[in-house]
Structure formats: C-alpha cells, structure tokens
N, C-alpha and C positions, 0 to 999 in steps of 0.2 A: 659345396661343390655339386651336390645332387640337384639343388635348385638351379644352379647355373646351367647344368646339362639339360634340365627341363625347358629352360627359357630358350636355349639355342636349337633344340631338336624338334620341338612340337609346337608350332604356332597355334594350332587348334586347342591344345591343352592350356596354353597361356590364356586364351579367351575364356576358357571354361573355368579355370581355377583362380585366375588373377583378374582383378577388375581393370578392364581396358575401356575407358569411356569413348563414346562416339564424339564427333566434332561438336554436336549440339550440347551434349552433356558436359563436355570439357569447357565449353563457353560459359555454361551456367555455373560450374564449380569455380572457374577463374573469376567470374564476376563477383561471387559471394566473398571470396577471400581478398579480392581487390578492395571492395567496400569495407571489409572487416579491418584491414590494415589502415585504411584512411581514418576510420572512426576511432580506432585505438590510439593513433597518434594525436588526434585532436582532443581526446579525453584525458590525456596524460596530465595536463595542467590542473585537472579537477580531482582525479582519483588518486593522485600520488600521496595525498594526505589522509585518505579515508581510514586506513588502518590506524594511523596515529590518533585521529579523532576518537576512535572507539576506545583506545587506551586511555585517553584523557577523561572520557566519561566514566571509565572504570576506576579512575584515580591513579593510574600509572602515568604520572605527569613529569617525572624526572627522567629525561632522555639519556643523561650521562651520569654515571656513578660518581658521587662526590667523595672527597678524601675521608678517611676514617675520622670520626669525631665531628664531622659536619652534618648538620641536620638536613633532612629532606622532607619538610612538612608539606601538606597539601590541603588547601582550603578549596574544596571542589565547588566552585561557583557554577561550573558548566552543568554538573548534575542537578544542582539546586534549581537552576533556571529551566532546564528541560522538564523536570518533575513538576514545576509550577505551571508551565505553559500547557503541557500535555493533558492534564485533566480538564482544563478550561475548554480545550478544543474537542474533547471526546465525551464528556459527561452528558452533554445535551443529546447524545445518540443521533448523530447526523444521518439523514436519509433523504428520500425524495418521493414525490407523488407525480402522477402523470396527468397532464391537462390537455384537453382537446383544443385544437386550433379552430375547428369549425363545429357548428352545432351537430352535424351528421356524425362526428366522431365522439360525441359525449359518452355514449354507452361503451364504446370501445375503450376509451381512456379510463372509464370507471372500472372495467374488467381488468385492465393492465395494472391499475393501482392496487386492486385486491391481490393480484398475483404477486406483485412486488413486495407487499407487506408480509405475505406468508413466506415467500422465497427468502427474504432478508434474514428472517430468523432461522429457517432451516439450514441455510448455507453459512450461518454464523458470521455474517458480514460485519458485525460490530468488531469482532476480533481481527478480521482481515484489515479493516480500516484502521484499527489501532496500530497494527504493525506498519502500515504504509505511512501513517502520520509520523510515527517515530523515525522512520527512514528519512523523511524530508527534514526533520529536526536535526538528525545526525549528519546527513550528507547534503549534497547539492540538489538532490531530487529523490522522489519516491515513485515507484512504478507498480501498476497493477495490470493484469492481463485477463481479458474476458474470453473464456473458451467454452466450447460445447463438449461435455464429457459424456460419452455414450454409456459408461458403466454406472452412472449415478441412477438413483430411483429404480433399483433392481433391473437395470438394463434398458429402462425407458429413456434415459438420458436427461440431462438438465444443464442449466447454465452454471458455470463455476468461475469464480474470480480468484486469481492467484496473486499473492504478494511476491513480487519479483525483486531479487537482489539487483540494485543498480549496476553492480559490476558486470552483470550478464546482459546488459542492454547496450547496443551500439547504434548510434545514429549519425547522419551526415553532419558535416561541419556547420552549416548555416541553418540547421533545423531549429525552429522555434517551439513547435509542439508536434505531436504525432499527426495532427490534422493541418499543420501549417508548415509549408516549405520542408516537407519530410519525404525525400525521394526513396529512402529505404530505412528499415529497422531490422536489425539482426539480433536474435535472441539466442544466447548460448545456453544449452541445457545439457543435463546428464541423465541418460536413460539406461535402464537395465538392458544388458545385451540380449537376453531372451525376449524382452518385450519388443525391441526393434526388429528382431527376426520374425516375430509374429506379425508385426504391422507391415513389414516390407519383405514378404517371403521371396519375391523375385530377386532381391539383393541379399538374401540371408547369408549366402556363402561368402560374401565379400565384407560383411560387417564384422570388424575386429576391434579389439580394445585399442584405445589411443596409445600410440607409441610402440606398438609391437613391431618386432623386426620381421623380415620376410620369412625366415625359417620357422618362427613360431606361428605366423599366419598360415603357412603351408600346412603345418601340423593341425591347426584348428580347422582349416578347410577340409582336410582329409577326414578328421573325426566327425565333422558335421555333414559332409557330402553323403547323399543317399537317404538321410533321415528327414529331409524337408520335401514336401510335395508342393511344387511351385504352382500357385493358382492365382487367379485374379483377385485383387483385394476386395472386389465387390461381391464375391461369391461367399455368402454368409454360411453356407452349409459345408464348405470344404474344410478338411482337416489337414494340418501339417504338423505332426508331432516333432518335438524338439529332440536334439541329441541328448543321450544320457550323460554325456561328458559334463562334469561340473563347471568347466570353463565356459560353457554356453548358457549357464543359468542366469537368474536374475540377480545373483550376488555380484556380478561383474558390471561395471558402469562404463558407458561409452559417451564420449563428448560429441555433441552434434550442434550444428548451427541452423536455425530456422530463420530465413530471410524473407521479409515482406517488402516487395520491390514494386515501384511504379514502372511498369513495363511500357516502353515507347516503341517496341518493335511493330513495324507496319507490315500488313499483308494485303494483297490485292485480290479483289473478287469482282465478279460480274453482277451488275444490278440492272433490272429492267425498269424503264420508266413507264408511265401510264400509257404512252402511245406505243409501247412494245419494243422500243429501241433499247439495246444493251450497251452499257458503258462500263468501262473499267474504273473502279474506285479503290482508294487506299483507306484502310482503317486499322486501328490498333488491334494487335492480335489478342491482347488481354486488356480490355478497356478498364476493368476493375483492379488491375494490378496482378501481381504474380507472387507465388510462394515457392521458395526453393529450400529444400532441406538437404544438408550434406553432413557427413561425418568429419571429424577433425583429420581423418586420414584421407580426405578428399574423395570419398565415395558419394555419388549423387543418389539420394534416397527417393526424392520426388521433385518434380517441377511441373506446376500446373497453375491455372488461374486462381485468383483469390476466391476461396470458398464462401466468403461472406457476400450476401446479395447487396448490402449497402456499400460495398467497396472500401470500407474503413479498415485501418490497421487496428487490431484488437488490443491496443494498449492505452493506458491513461497515465498522464504525468501529474504528479503532485509536487508542489514547491512551497517552501516555507515563506520565502521572500523572492519576488520576481526580479530578474535582471532584464533590462529592456532588450528585446530581440535576441534572447539567449535561451537555449534549452535548459541549461543548468542554472539554478537559482542560488540563493545563499541559505545555509543552515545556521543553527544557533551556535554550534561549536566553532565554526569558522570565524564568526564575529568575535567570540570571546577568547579565542586561542591566545593572542598576544597579551590580552589583559590577564588571563589566567597565569601565564608565565611570570608576569610582573608581580602578581599577588604572591605566588609561591616563593619567588626570590626574596621579596621583602620580608615575608614571614620567616624565611630561613635565616636572614640576617638578624632578626629579632631573637630567634631561637639561639643562634650562635652567641649573641651578646649575653643572653641569659645564662647559657651554659658556662661561658668564660668568666662572667662577672658575678654570677649568682653565688659562687662558692669562694669566699675571700681567701687570699693567699696568706701563708704564714711568713712572718718576719722574725728570724731567729739569730741572735748573736752567735758568732762562732765559738765564743767562750761560755755559752750557757750550759753546756753539758747535756743538752737534750738530744736524744736520738730522733732525727727528723723522719726516719722511716716509720716511726710509731705514731707520728702526728696524724690526726684525722679530724673529721668534723662531728664526732660522736657527741651526743648530749651528755653533759656531766663528766666529760673527760678531765682527769687530773694530770697536770704537768709539773714535774719537779725540775727546777733549774738552779744554776749556781747563783749565789748572791752577787748583786751588781750587774747582772746581765738582763737582757730583755727578750721576751717571747710574746708576740702579739699577732693579731690578724688584721690585715689591711683591707678595709671595705672598698670595693670597686665602685666607680660612679654608675648611676642607673643608665638604662637604655636612653639614648638621646631622644628628646621629645619630637624632633622633626621626623624621625623614622616612624614613630607611631602615627603622627599626623599624615604622613605620606601613605601609610598603609590604609588609613580610613578613606583617603581621597581615592585610592585605587578601587576599594570596595564600592564606593559611590559611583565611580566610573563604570564598574561592572553592571550595577543596577541600571544606569542610564543607557548603557549599550544594549542590554537585554530587554529593557522596557518592563522589567518585573520589579515592583516596588513593595513597600510595606503593605499598602492597602490591597495590592493584588494578592498577597499571601495571607490576608486576613488579620494583619496587625495594624493597630491604630498608629497613624503617623505621629512622630514626635512633635510636641508643642501645639497640636491642633485638637481641640475638644468639641467644637461646635458640630452638631449633627449635619447641618446643611453644608458646611465646608468639607467635612469628610465625604459626604455624598458626591460633591462636585469632584473631589480628588479621585474617588472611585471611578467615576465616569471618565475622567481624563486619563486614568491609568490604563484604560483599554485602547488608547490611541494606537499603540504598537501591536495590539492583538487583532484589531479589526481587519487590517490587510491580510492577515493569515486566514481569517475566517472567509473573506471574499475569495481568496485563492482556493480554499477548500471547496467553496460552493461551485466555482467554475469547474473543478475536477469532477465533483459529484454530478454536475449536469452532463458532462461527457460520458461518465460512467452510466448514467441513466439511459442515454440514447443507445449505447452499445448493448446494454442488457435487454432493452425493449426490442431492438432489431433482431437480436439473437433469439429471443423467445418467439417472435413472430415468424422467424424462418424455420425453427426446428420443432416447435410445439405442434406437430402435425398428427400425433397419435393421441387418443383420448386419455386424459388424465383427470384426477379428482383433486379438488381444492377445498379446504376447510376454511370457513370464515368464522373465527372465534369472536363471540360477543362478550361484553363485560358481564352480562347476566343471561341466564337461560341457556337453552341448548344451542350448540353451534349449527350453522347452516353449511350445507355441502352443495357443490355443483361440479359437474363434469363438462369438459369442453375440449375443443381442438381447433387449430387454425387451418384454413384453406386458402391457398394462394392461386391467383389467376392473373390474367392480363389486366383485369379491371382493378386489381388490388388484393388486399388480404381481408378475409372475413372470419369471424369466429362462429362456431356452432356450439350451443350451450344448452344444458338441461339442469335445472335446479332441484334440490331435495330439501325438504323441511321436516322437522320432527312433529309427528302427530301425537298430541297428548292422549287422545282417546285410544288409538291403536298401539301406543307405546312403541313406535318405530318410525323410521324415516320413510317418507313416500315421495314420489316424484311430483313436484309442484306444477310441472308443465312438460309438454313434449319438446323435442329438440327445436331450438330457435336459432335461426340464422340471422346474423347481423348484416348491415350494409357493408359495402366495400370501403376499405381505408387504405390510403397510401403510406401509412405509418409515419406521418408527419405530426409529431406531438411536441408539446412544451413540457419541460421538466421543472417542477416546483420543488426546490431544495429546502429541506427542513433541517436547519441548524441554527446556531446562535450561541451566545455566551451562556455559560452555566454558572456564572458567579452568583452567590446567594443574594447580593444586593440587587442584581439585575432582575432576578426572579421576583423578588419582593416588590420592585418598582412596577413590574407588569401586573402583579396581583392587586396592588394598590390602585393602579389605573383602572383595572376592571371594576373594582368596587366603586370607584368614583363615577364611572360611566353608568353603572347600575343604579346608583343613587339618583343620578340625573335622568334616569329612564331612557338612556341612549342605547342600552342593550337589555335583553330580557334575562330571565333566570337561566335558561339553557346556555346562552352565551357566557354568562358568568361562571357556571360550573365548568365549561370548557376551558376558560382562561385560568381557572384555579386548578385545573387538572384533577378534578374531584374523583376519588377512587371509585365510588359507587354512583357515578353520574346517572346511568340508565335507570337504576332502581329509584333514585331520588326523583327523577323526572316522571317516572311512572306513578309514584305516590302523589306527586303534585297534580298530575292529570286526573287521577281518580278523585282527589279532594276537590278539584275544580268542578268535576262532573256532578258531585253530590251537593254542591252549593245551590241554594234556590236561585233560579233565574229571575231577573226583574220582569215585571209585567210589560207587555208591549205597549208603547205609547201611540195614541191615535192623534193624527193631525186634524184639527178642526177645519 
C-alpha cells in the first residue's frame, strides 16, 4: 500500500526511484526482447535434447524405470566415441600463424605471429579450445567469444577468449554463421550485482536481482540510494562506494542480455561538395552495428555503437559436422542416440534371458516329501526325498543365437555411424595382418575425421582475425614481450600500436642479453613500422595426431633428405627434434672447422 501511495502522489519520485525509460530507451529494450523471443522459439528444435544428451554421455541412458528384476545395462558407445575423437582433434595442439598479404606487411605479420605464440600460452588457449571442441561434440554447436579485459596484465588489459555455453547464445532464424546472414546475436550472461553497479553507476539504483517484486526493489533502492556518486563512466578517477548492504554485493547475481545488432537506422546530415554546395544525405547512424545491454528486468544499461573497429561480432562458431545453410550442425551424441538405445535394449534382453534361464528351475513331485522352501542352488547341497518320487533341475535353453548376432550388428552399426573403427583406436583389424593393408585402412579410417578437422580450421581462421584485430585496436600502451628460444637466453622487446587514418603501425624496441655485461641491453632505438590496414592471412596449424600419421610424415622427411630434396635443418624441423637449435649450431661449427677446398683456376 505504501508503494501504491508513492506511485500516485509523487511523479518526480517515481522517476527518481523507479526506472522509467525514455521512448528511445524503451524502443531498444523492446527490440532486444523481441529478437530474444524469436531466437528462443527457433532454437527449441535443437536445444530440447541437450540435457538428455549430457545424461547419455554420463551413462544415465534409461529414461524410464524398468520393473523390479529387469536389467538396465548400458554399453556406453557414445562416451567411447567422443573419447576417441577428442584426443585426435586436440593432441596436435591447434593454433595459427599470421601471414602478410603484401611485402610491406611482412614485418608486421612477423610481429603479430610472435605476439600470438606468447599470448596463446599465457591465456591457456589450449584448455579453452578443448572445452569448445567438447561442446560441438556434445551439442549442435560450440561458441567462443573474444573480449578485451581491462583487468588483465595488472590493469594493462589483454585479449581474452571465453568458452560460452551454447544455451546462452541466441541468433536469428536464418543465420548461417556470425559473419554470414547474422542480423543479431544475443548473449545471456550472469553478472555480480555489485559489478554491474560499478560499471553502470548512472543506472545503479535501478539494477535489481532478477525476479524481485516491487516492494523488495523499493527497499533495495532505499538502502542503496545516497551511497553511489553518479559519474561519467569515462572518469577514471571518480569514486562511487557501494552500499554496505550485503544484498548489493558481488554474491548476488543479475541476469543480463548483451545484444550485438546490425543497426539500419538512418540519420540525415548536410555534406558539402567540392564546389561548396550543400546537400542533404542519409547514412546509417551506426554503420558498424550497435550493442545494447539490458537486464532481465528490462532496464537498459547501455546502447551505443559497436566498440570494435572491424565491425565484427566477437563470436566464433565451432561445429562438428556442418548442416548446409544452417547455424547449428550435428554433434556425435545426436547421431548415436537412437543406435545407443537399441544397443541398451538388446543388451537388456540378453541380461534378462541370462537371469531367467541361467538358474535352472526345480521339478519336485508333490509326494517327494521335500520342503521346497529349503531348496537352493548351493554347491554340495543334500536333498532327502521319499522313495519312488523325483526331484531334479530342468536346464533352460540358451539365449537364442539370433539375439547375439543382432547385438553384434548393432555394435557394428555404431562404429559405422561414428566413423571410429578398430584401427582408429589402435587395435589391429580382425583378419588383416599385412602392414600395407593395415596402413591403407588407417588412412581410410580418417575419412570421417577429416571434415571435422576442416571445420575446426575454418573456425580457427575466424578466431585468428578477431584476436589480431582486437590486439591492433587495444595494444596502444607499451608492453613487454618475451621470445623464448629452444636454447640460450630469451629475447625481449617492448612495443605498442599507433592508429591513424593511414592505418596502424607498431613502435618497437628490442633487448638482447649481453654475455660480457651479464644483463639485457637495448639492441636499438624505437623503430616505427610502415602503415598496415590489418589485412592478413591466417595460417592454421592443425592436423591429425594419429601415431601412424606422424610416422608417415617422418618417413617422408627421411626419404626426401636421402634424395637431397631437403637439407638437415628441414629434416630436424620435420622430425620435431627437441634440441634442434643446439644440433644445428654444432653442425655449423663443424662445417666451419673443415678444410675448405682450394679455389680452381680456369685456364
């Protein structure tokens, strides 16, 4: 009743304590929730089974409880298949290098490759990529997000790649990829209440927990009001202490939606031609797109242009197997789901037959004088009966052979569906002993795995472009990079990027270890590169990690070396020799000490 009186008596107080959006803010909020409902409805046919597939991977594959005495066995083909595919796709440690498209960008691309190699290990990208690949094997899609985190590197900031739950990403109906026919992407997130109030101080009093009623919101606003100094978000020196109320701390989580939208809103402005005449033209208000952030309680936190200079949406899609012109692909569990059910049901039938028929029944004459309650299948049991009567055990027939044959056929169907065979798992195929035949089968066994690798390479290429563009945009303050070599002291250099209308250039200074002075010294003054537009190629480093494939590559390298098609350095590279640099150095020294042939004179 108190809240009702406030709403009817004081319009100014309503605006102060309760969020009343402007027409423009309301339009942004309505747009986000309109897109959200459309995306949820379209995704229902995919995500309705995701929880079930997780249970199947964990072995919880009987969806209905069977009667007492009925077996519920599980031969988890799904887990076996995923655990066979997963290491093949990840043991090779996928990554990428940066290549220049023009000769002028060669040094720039070399610098970026050095940055990427160091950054990949610091940010533990192998673990992040492992999680994403497991997602696309589980579900219809795996998602990563490239963000700029200002809190990393001691406040200097760095690029961060997050592994996103596919349940929290919503796209338009006809979306193919994040950069193909994708009018919007909505990312559902949960953020601490205190963090949101620090990030958006001008909306702090309106940010409440999802699902709170009006009375609780009013109490929270009252407890928080007066403790926040509302300042501009760009004022780095301003302070706005939080309320001491525990309900405003980081222990409470708020559901928010971050929407990346292609904005087609047009605005008109006056432009002057070369002759000085003015004409009215229309252009997009946000040509690079728009980002809108709202809470689940429909409070607008921000609405502005895309902060990325490349205009991309910061998401990457990974799929196990592509569906033509579809955003969602096919995962491994989806393919094996029906086969897995048939395997379990057939195995349960075999178990039930064994339970029923494995313990023979007793046949006892009514005049035998034997207490049937005392009969059991104990070894060495003695039975006393009346003369002329009979007590015996009647052996049941065995499990029908066609059931066992059917079970074998289903298991074979599972292998054919998944593409994982004996040779893929390191077992010799039955009935084949010739080495050449086994090698051919090993090569053929990768037929189903190669498309997965190509899909992974496509996603890694997109990831590379996003990371590079983010680095070139935000690496504007001086930072130090260590270049670790396989032997000797590591090299260091410090650099930063400068952006202008001509493009982006780096400013760099190298440091090398001086053996005489026993310290690092500057090898050169600050060096400025030429301008680059940031248009680079991405060379993805991935491939099968099957042992036989590695052996074939090494044998090929040895063969090429024997034929003098490659030199010793190339051979050591192909063999991935652990002490390559030291070996090459000793070879060079030995070659320098060899006597040189006398020069020949031409008569």
